[in-house]
Each structure stands twice: as structure tokens, then as C-alpha cells.
C-alpha positions in Angstrom: 91.2 107.1 107.5 90.2 103.7 106.5 91.6 100.6 108.1 93.4 99.3 105.0 95.0 102.7 104.4 96.3 102.9 108.0 97.6 99.3 107.7 99.4 100.2 104.4 101.0 103.3 105.8 102.1 101.4 108.9 103.5 98.5 106.9 105.5 100.8 104.6 106.8 102.7 107.6 107.8 99.4 109.3 109.6 98.4 106.1 111.4 101.6 105.2 112.6 102.8 108.6 114.7 99.7 109.4 116.1 99.7 105.9 117.1 103.3 106.3 118.6 102.6 109.7 120.5 99.5 108.5 121.9 101.3 105.4 123.0 104.4 107.3 124.5 102.5 110.3 127.7 104.1 111.6 130.0 101.7 113.6 131.4 102.8 117.0 133.9 101.2 119.3 131.1 99.8 121.5 129.0 98.6 118.5 131.2 97.7 115.5 128.5 95.9 113.6 124.8 96.4 113.0 122.6 93.8 114.6 120.3 91.8 112.4 117.6 92.4 115.1 117.3 95.9 113.7 115.4 94.4 110.8 112.7 92.8 112.9 110.2 95.7 112.2 110.9 95.2 108.5 109.7 91.6 108.7 106.6 92.7 110.7 106.0 95.3 108.0 106.2 92.7 105.2 103.7 90.5 107.0 101.3 93.5 107.4 101.8 94.4 103.7 100.9 90.8 102.8 97.7 91.2 104.9 96.7 94.4 103.0 94.4 92.8 100.6 92.6 90.8 103.3 92.2 93.9 105.5 90.9 95.8 102.5 88.4 93.1 101.8 87.2 93.1 105.5 88.5 89.6 106.2 88.0 89.3 110.0 90.7 86.7 110.6 93.4 88.6 108.7 92.3 91.9 110.3 92.7 90.3 113.8 96.1 88.9 112.8 97.1 92.4 111.6 96.1 93.8 115.0 98.3 91.2 116.7 101.3 92.0 114.5 100.7 95.8 115.0 100.6 95.3 118.8 103.9 93.4 118.6 105.3 96.2 116.5 104.2 98.8 119.1 105.6 96.8 122.0 108.8 95.9 120.2 109.6 99.5 119.1 108.5 101.2 122.4 110.9 99.1 124.4 114.6 98.5 123.7 115.0 100.4 120.4 113.5 103.7 121.6 115.1 103.5 125.0 118.5 102.8 123.4 118.2 105.6 120.9 117.3 108.1 123.7 120.1 106.9 126.0 122.7 107.1 123.2 121.3 110.5 121.9 120.7 109.2 118.4 118.3 111.8 117.1 117.5 110.0 113.8 117.1 106.7 115.7 114.5 108.4 118.0 112.7 109.9 115.0 112.6 106.6 113.1 111.5 104.6 116.1 108.9 107.2 117.1 107.5 107.3 113.6 107.1 103.5 113.6 105.4 103.7 117.0 103.1 106.5 115.8 102.0 104.8 112.6 101.4 101.6 114.5 99.3 103.3 117.2 97.2 105.1 114.5 96.7 101.7 112.7 95.7 100.1 116.0 93.2 102.9 116.8 91.8 102.5 113.3 91.4 98.8 113.7 89.7 99.1 117.0 87.3 101.7 115.7 86.4 99.4 112.8 85.9 96.5 115.1 83.6 98.6 117.3 81.7 99.8 114.3 81.3 96.3 112.9 80.1 95.1 116.3 77.4 97.8 116.4 76.0 96.6 113.1 
């Protein structure tokens, strides 16, 4: 998989999963309203989507910024959102968060491979 393809898939996942979660939120007594922080991955996904053309054109600065945003997405999703979904037994929350982590890790691996390949040249 090419770097720009992995970045595109990751950005779309980071955009669509939070929208899905936000639109299908079911209030409980403990949590009557959806938190706006649930949309943080969406903003990261939009940034990565804006970086798509630069990543596709092998712009090193944009690629490195995309790696940073991807790393933030991994750390952010692997911490509180995933732990909360597991503790509360929200199966769809676990699936959505795990999918965002998975696509981010794949994108990160693709970026690192491309950086190593560029370094060898």
C-alpha cells in the first residue's frame, strides 16, 4: 500500500467513525449528553485529509506533519476512548475506536517504510 493511500484511508476513518458515534449517541443517567471531545479524531482526520495531496506529491514536511498527527491519533484513541468503551461494554465503541487505531497504525507503518526507503536512496 502506498503512503498516500494509507493516509487517505486513515483520514476517512478518523472522520467517519466519530460522526457515526456522535449521531448514534444514546444518553444514559450517568452521561446525559455527548461530549464534544468525541469529535477530536474528526478534526485530526480533516487535517490528514488536507495533507493528502502533499503526501501524494512526496512533500517531506507535510509527510512528517502527517506522521505527527497520526501518532497523536494513535495515542488519543488508544487511551481514554478505548478504555472507556471496554469498561462500559460498548461493543460498537470498541469496534469504532479499534478501527481508528488500526488504520492509524497501518498508516504509521507505511510512513516509516517510505522514510526508510527514501533514506536508503
